[in-house]
N, C-alpha and C positions, 0 to 999 in steps of 0.2 A: 492326674490329668497327666501322660506323657508328653515333652517337650517339641517343640516341630521341629523336623529332621533338617541338616542344613542342605543348603544349595549342591555343598559337594558330594554328600550322601545320597542325596536325591538324585542327580547326575550319575552317579555311578550303579545306582540299582536298576535306573532305567536305560542302562545300556545296553546294545541288541547284544543276545548271547550268540548268535545264530549266526556264520562266515556267512557272509554274500549272500545275504535276503532280497538284495535288491538286484540280482542278475546282472553285475557289471564286471568290468575288467576283460583283461584279452579272452578269458574263458568263460565266458558268461557264466557256465553249468558248473565250476570247479565248486567242490567240497558238496554237492548234491549228487541221492543217492536216486538213480533214474533206472539201473538194468537189478535185476532181479531174476539172474541166472540157476539160483536155487530154488525158486518158488514156480509151477509149472503154470499156475495161472496167469503168472506177470514173465515170461519166460522173451517176450519179444517186445515186454515195454520201453526197453531202452530206444528203439528205434523209432518210437511216438513222441519221444521231448526234445524238443529244441529252443534254443533261442532265439526269441525274438524281441519286435518292437509295434507297438501297441498305442495308438493314441499320443505317442511320443513318449513310451515309458519304456524302458526295458524290464520284460519278464521271461519266464518261462511258457512255453504252449506246447501244450497238449494237444498233438493233432492224431487222431485217430483214423483208420478206415473202415470201412464200412463192417457190418458186424462185429466190433470189439467191443462197442458201449453198451450195445441191449447184451452181450455176455458177462467177459471178464470188467472192462473199463478199462481206465489206465489211471497212472499215479507219478504222483514226484514225493519224494521225502528229504528232508535238510540232513545234512550232516547229523551226529551223535555230540552235542553239548555236556559236560559235568552237570549233574544236578545234585541240588543240597535237600534233602530230607528235610519235611517238615516245611520247608520254604513256599510262598507265594507267587505266584507266576501271573502274567499277563501276554498271553498268544492273540497276534494281529495280521490277517492276512488281505490282501488288495485278492478279489478276486473278478473276473470279467467271465463267463461262464458260457455266451456265445450260442451254442448247439446242443450244451448238456446239463444237467446237474451237478451238485459235487457236495461232498463231504472230508470235511476239516477236522484235521483231531490234532491233539499233543500227547505224544505217548513219553511213557517211561519206562525205561529198561534195566534188567539188572542183570548180572552175571546166570548163564543158563548151567544150574548144576546136574541138569541130566542133557546132555545136548544130543542131538538126536540125528540120523546119517543125512536125512533129508527135511530140513530146516524150513518153513511155511511162512506167512505173515505173519506167526508171531514169532517166532525164532529167527536168526542173523546169525547164518556162520562164524568164526571168528575169522578176523582181517582186517587189515590194516596194524595189526598192532593190538589188536582189541581182543577181548577174548568170546566167546559164543555168547549170546545175547537172547532174554528172551524177556517180551512186553509182560508189564506187571502194572500197568497201571493207565488207563485213556481217558482224558478230558474230550469231550465234541464242541465244536464251536458251535456257534446257530450257523447255519442252511444261509448260504447268500441267495439272493436271487437265483433261480432256474431260468436256465436260456437266454440269458440279457445280456443284450449288445451295451450297455454301460458299467463301470466300474463301481465297484463296493466293496468296501470294507467291513470286515468281522472282527469280534472278538469277544474275549472271554477272562476271567480270573480264574486259577485254581490256586488249592494250596495240596499240593503235595501228600503222601502219606509220611510219617516217621519209618516203617517199616512195612512189608507186604512178605505174602506167604507166597513161597513157591517151593511145589514136589515137598509138603507138608515143612518146612522148616522156616522160618524166619532171615529176611536178609531188606538191606535198605536201595531204594531207587538209586541206581547209580548215574544214568545219562538220562538225557530229553531231547526227543526232537520233533517236527512239525510234520503234517503228511496231509496232500493235498488227494482225495481222489474222484475223479470223473465218469460218468457213467447216465444211460436214458433210455429208456424203455424203446428204442429205434434201431432199424438193422443199418439205420445210413452213417456214415464217415460224421468227420466234423472237427470242430475247434473249441478250447476252451483258455485263457490266458490266468497265470498268475503271477503276484511280485509282492513285494515289501513285506514279506516274511520277516515278524518280529517275535521274537520271543526274550522278554525281561523278568527280571527277579526285582519286585515289588515289596516285598518283607519277609 
């Protein structure tokens, strides 16, 4: 039988790895990826994401104009944080979907061995001192209640693979991020709210 974890080790494991997961401070969206000029589908996305307050909670507001939710939708993605291959993580997000539905993901990334001229949702160009990245693993969180006017929390645990196969060769996952995507089969505009993004290593 394994010995119980010390309180200090348990506290260290439950630290939120994401910077600014609760959208606080002078620049509530600092560290968040909201603009995707290299993705034609989300070229205008940066204009839809705003810092907001909902029921006293600091959050990110996805405010989509008419026609967007029923076509490409909108999204917000966390900063990339270093990943530990083979480790187990817990991802958690608080949501008020309000006018739309949402899909939530934890995604792992590795250096892209074959960068393309036109990156897409699976690839990110070199930026901010980081190499070009390609998504190599995804864990989907449970869907939050759609078109809900109340806050709800969704979470899941996942174990990152030790290695992934990319372009015919074995590599290790290097980074993790969380993502929220909103959509609905409607021509109307509307709003959804997200906060308390947490990513913690649990073992």
